[in-house]
C-alpha positions in Angstrom: 157.8 -116.5 45.4 159.3 -118.4 42.3 159.5 -122.3 41.3 162.9 -122.1 42.3 162.8 -119.8 45.4 160.0 -122.5 46.9 162.2 -125.7 45.9 165.4 -123.8 47.6 163.0 -123.2 50.3 161.5 -126.8 50.8 165.2 -128.0 50.7 166.7 -125.5 53.1 168.0 -126.9 56.4 165.6 -126.7 59.7 168.6 -125.8 61.8 172.0 -124.5 60.5 175.2 -126.0 61.4 175.8 -123.7 64.3 172.2 -124.1 65.9 172.5 -128.2 65.7 176.3 -128.0 67.0 175.0 -125.7 69.8 171.8 -128.0 70.7 174.4 -131.0 71.0 176.8 -129.3 73.2 174.0 -128.0 75.3 172.5 -131.2 76.0 176.1 -132.9 76.7 176.7 -130.4 79.3 173.8 -130.9 80.7 174.3 -134.3 81.3 177.6 -134.4 82.6 176.4 -132.2 85.2 174.6 -135.0 86.4 177.2 -137.6 85.5 179.9 -135.5 87.1 178.1 -135.2 90.7 178.4 -139.0 90.6 181.0 -140.0 93.4 183.2 -142.8 92.8 182.9 -143.7 96.5 179.2 -144.4 95.7 179.6 -147.5 93.8 176.1 -148.6 94.1 174.4 -149.9 90.7 171.5 -148.1 91.9 172.6 -144.9 92.5 173.9 -144.9 89.1 170.9 -146.1 87.6 169.1 -143.1 89.4 171.5 -140.5 88.2 171.2 -141.9 84.9 167.5 -141.6 84.7 168.0 -138.2 86.1 170.1 -137.0 83.5 167.8 -138.5 80.8 165.1 -136.4 82.6 166.6 -133.3 82.7 167.4 -133.4 79.0 164.2 -134.4 78.0 162.9 -131.5 80.2 165.5 -128.9 78.8 164.8 -130.7 75.2 161.2 -129.6 75.4 161.8 -126.1 76.8 164.1 -125.6 74.1 161.6 -126.6 71.2 158.9 -124.7 72.5 161.7 -121.6 72.7 162.6 -122.4 69.1 158.8 -121.7 68.4 158.6 -118.7 70.0 161.7 -117.3 68.5 160.2 -117.9 65.2 156.9 -116.6 65.7 158.5 -113.5 67.2 160.7 -113.0 64.1 158.0 -113.3 62.0 155.5 -110.7 64.1 158.7 -108.4 63.7 159.3 -108.8 59.7 155.3 -108.3 59.3 155.6 -104.8 62.0 158.6 -103.7 59.6 156.8 -104.6 56.7 153.9 -102.2 57.8 156.6 -99.5 58.9 157.6 -99.6 55.4 154.5 -99.2 53.6 155.1 -102.3 52.1 152.8 -105.1 51.3 151.9 -106.9 55.0 152.1 -110.5 55.1 149.6 -112.6 56.7 149.4 -112.8 60.1 152.3 -114.6 61.6 151.9 -118.8 61.9 154.0 -121.5 62.8 154.2 -124.0 60.0 155.1 -127.8 59.5 158.6 -127.0 59.0 158.9 -125.2 62.2 157.5 -127.8 64.1 160.0 -130.3 62.4 162.8 -127.8 63.5 161.7 -127.4 67.1 161.7 -131.3 67.0 165.1 -131.5 65.8 165.9 -129.3 68.3 164.3 -131.6 70.9 166.1 -134.6 69.5 169.3 -133.1 69.5 169.4 -132.3 73.3 167.9 -135.4 74.3 170.4 -137.4 72.0 173.4 -136.1 73.4 172.7 -137.8 76.8 173.1 -141.1 75.4 176.9 -141.3 74.1 178.0 -140.1 77.8 175.7 -142.5 79.5 176.7 -145.8 77.5 179.9 -146.3 79.7 178.0 -146.7 82.7 175.8 -149.7 80.9 179.0 -151.6 80.0 181.1 -151.0 83.0 180.3 -152.4 86.3 182.3 -149.8 88.7 181.6 -146.2 88.5 185.4 -144.8 88.5 185.9 -146.5 84.9 182.5 -145.9 83.8 183.0 -142.2 84.7 186.5 -141.9 83.0 185.1 -143.3 79.8 182.3 -140.8 79.8 184.4 -137.8 80.3 186.6 -139.3 77.4 183.2 -139.3 75.3 182.1 -136.2 76.5 185.7 -134.6 75.4 185.5 -136.1 71.9 181.9 -135.0 71.5 183.1 -131.6 72.6 185.9 -131.8 70.1 184.1 -133.0 67.6 181.5 -130.0 67.9 184.5 -127.8 67.6 185.6 -129.4 64.2 182.3 -129.1 63.0 181.9 -125.3 63.6 185.2 -124.6 61.9 184.6 -126.6 58.9 181.2 -124.6 58.7 183.2 -121.1 59.1 186.5 -122.2 57.3 188.1 -122.4 60.4 191.4 -124.5 61.9 189.5 -127.6 63.1 192.0 -128.7 65.1 192.2 -125.4 66.9 188.5 -125.2 67.4 187.9 -128.9 68.3 190.9 -128.3 71.2 189.2 -125.0 72.3 185.8 -126.4 72.5 187.0 -129.4 74.2 188.9 -127.3 76.5 186.0 -124.6 77.2 183.4 -127.4 77.9 185.5 -128.9 80.3 185.7 -125.8 82.0 182.2 -124.6 81.6 181.0 -128.6 83.2 183.4 -127.7 86.3 181.9 -124.5 86.7 178.6 -125.6 86.4 179.4 -128.1 88.9 180.9 -125.9 91.4 177.4 -123.7 91.1 175.2 -126.4 91.7 174.3 -127.5 88.7 
């Protein structure tokens, strides 16, 4: 590997924009399924607190799972590359293993899933009643989904307004479907 290739690899993003936005959306949708199950009729602060802890706990667990699967996928891909090199008669790379950057990527995945919980939980800190907090939380979720679509379109060179609007709409439908299925 040349010096310029090594420097380029060192500067390479651990997660590409699609992976980053996807992880944020996964975490956001999971948090919204918990928040969506809150009933306006249950206006007790203890129920809200319990629900917010459950949403955070779910995203912590899913973030950990997703981070581990990121590492599994990385190791699987390296094993595949080694197998293909062996089959092609090319010099076989060393046995596949994980590196520091891989763990950095896994940490990034974990943090993105968990961090997506907080913006939709914040309204419940500032509002004493569940109804306005739910409304504000849903507005934040729609804004985050719109932003995710905007970022993906910017990355792909597509129409940002269309992608943002479409992702916000699809996200709203997904949350509804997840809740209807018991999530």
